[in-house]
N, C-alpha and C positions, 0 to 999 in steps of 0.2 A: 978607468975606475975599476977597482977590484970587486970581486963578489962580496967580500967582507964589508967593504965600504957601502955597497948598495944595501946590504942587509941592515947596517946600522942606521942608514937614512930612513929605511922603511919603518924601523922600530921607533925612531924619533917622531916620524909623522903620526904613527898610531898613538904615541904618548900625548902628542899635542892635541889630537882630536879628542882623546879620552879626557884630557884635562879641561878642554873647552866645554865638552858635554857636562862634565862634573860641575864646572862653575855655573853653567846654565841651570842645572837642577838645584844647586845650592841657592841661587838667586830666587828661583820659583818657590822652593820650600820656605825660604826666608820671608818672601812676600806673603805667602799663605799664613805663616805663623804670625806675622805682624798684623795681618787683617783679622785673624782669629782673636789675637790678644786685644786689638782695638775694639772689636765687637763686644768681647766679654767685658772689657772695661766700661764701654759706653752703656751696656745693659745694666751693669752694676750701678753706674752713676745715675742713669735714668730711673732705676728702681728707687733710689734714694731721693731724687729730685725729678719727679715725673713731669712737672710743668716745663722743664727744659727740653723735653723730647720733641724733635721736629715733627711737623704734621704728617710727613710722609711715613713715619714710623709708628704713628698711633693707630690703634685698632679702629676700623671704621665699620659702622653698622652694629647690629645686635643679632644674637642667635637665640632662637626659641625652640627648645626641644620638648616635645610632648609625647607621653606614653599612655596608651589606654590600659589602665590597670584593672578594670573590671567591666563587666557587661551584664545587665540584668533585664530580663523581659518584664514588661509592665502591661497592665490592663486598665490603665487610667482612661477615663472617658472625658474628653474635653467638650464642654457644652457651650462655653461663652468665651469670647476673646475681647478684652477691653483695651482700647487705645488710651494709655495713660500719659499725661503730660503735666509736669509740675516744676516748681522752683523750690530748692532747699537752700537755706542760708545758715551761716555760723559766724559768730563774732567772739573774738578774744580781746581782753583788756588787761593791762597791768594794774595792780592795786598796791596801796601803801596803807597798812593797818585798816583794811576793809574799805578804803576810800579809792575810787577810781582816779587814775592819773590821766588828765586830759592829754590828748595827742598820741596815746599809746595803743589806740584801738586798731585791730585788724578785722576785716570783714570779707567774706567771700560768698557769692551767690552762684549756684549751679543749676542750670536748667536740664531736666531729664525727660526722656520719653522712652516708653517700652510698651509691648503688648502683653498684658496679663492674661493667663489662661486659667479658667475656673471649670471645675467639673467634679467627678467623684471616682472612687476606686471601683472599677467594673467587677472585680472578683468578689466584692462584698455584697453585690446585689442578690436578694433572695426572691425567688419566684415560686409561688405556691398555687396549686390548682384548687379552686374552690367549688367547682362544679363543671358541668358540660360547657365547653368553650368559654370558661371564665377563669381568670387568674388574678392573684393578688401579688403585686410587685412592691418590694420594699427597697427603696433607694437609700444608700448609706449617706452619711453626712457629707455635705459639699465641702470642697477644700480648694485651696490655691495650688494649682498643679505646677505652674512654672511661668516663665516669661520668654519672649523673643524680641529680637531687634532692639537691644538697649542702646541708647545714645546719651552721652553726658557732655556738657561743655560749660566752662566758666564764663558767665556773662558779665559779672561785675566783681571787681576786687579793689578793696580800699585798704591803704596802709597809712596810718598817721605819721606825722613828722617824727614822733618819738617811739615808733613801734618796733625799732630794732631789738628791743629787749623783751618784746611780747612773744609768746609761744606761737610758732607757725601753725597755720591751719592745714590739716591733712585732707585733701580732696577725696582720697580713697576711703578714708574713714567716714566722710560725709555720705558718699555713695552707698557704702555698706549699711548705713542707717536708714536708707529709703524704704527697703522692703523688710520691715520688722514683722514679727508675728502679729502684732496689733494691727498693722496696716493690711496684712493678708486677710485677717478675720473681717476687717471692715469692708474689704472688697466683696467678700462672700455675703456678708449680712445685708449689704445695701443692694445686692442683686439677687436675693433669694427667690423672689417671685418669678423672675425671668428664668432662673435656673430650674425651678420646678416645672415650669411650662416646657422648657427645652427637654427635660428628662422624659416627661410624658410624651412629647412629640417623637422623641428618639425611639422609644420602645413601641409606641403605637404604630408608627410607620413600618417598623420591621415586622410586627405580628400581623397587621392588617394586609400587608402585601402577600402573605401566605394564606391567612384565614380572615376574610373581611368580617365574619360574624362574631369573632372572638371579642369578649368583653374584658377590659382590663381595669383594675382598681389599684390605686397607688397610695403608698404612705412614705413619708420622708423622715429619716432620722435626723435629729438635731441634738448635739451635745450628748450623744450616747442614748437618747431616748427616742421613741417612736412618736411621731405626731400624726394623728389620723387626718 
């Protein structure tokens, strides 16, 4: 075999190897392109018909992102904590010319519990010296400070046979109506005597721990006025 023939065979082998490698890459690129096109097509199809999406492709779980947007120092004094339990209910019905349609009623009963905090704004307390070892303390109007440990659950739900056309009952809207301004005021008014005793005890214990002979006199504001 001559040198020229050997060189020709070597070149042919290199061409065959190159051609085989090129075919492999073409197949790989083709598969990737097909997969990408199939994915894009399926995504477009599923976006139009989401109920056809397989369970494995559906988003699982929820994400809750919170950001603290402000921070404010407070001097609120909490004097009383109330353990509140109650049941709130709501009923919707369909009407025809002001007449109730039987069987269209919807009803929901929600049981709720929370700890209500009552007190006053500490920065608004006025302390005046009236004599030797004697002070006059004015306590601002009592208020609803806040609540802790809220829990809500639906205990009864009723839907009539013809209730499909009746407006749905919103549980969140029901919960938001539990702590109205009227309800907060009632919590304060019904516990005013206890709040006054707690306020007296709060300041007396502080002052007497330093000066047992000091005399304190209290007055309590209510609706912007001072009550002696």
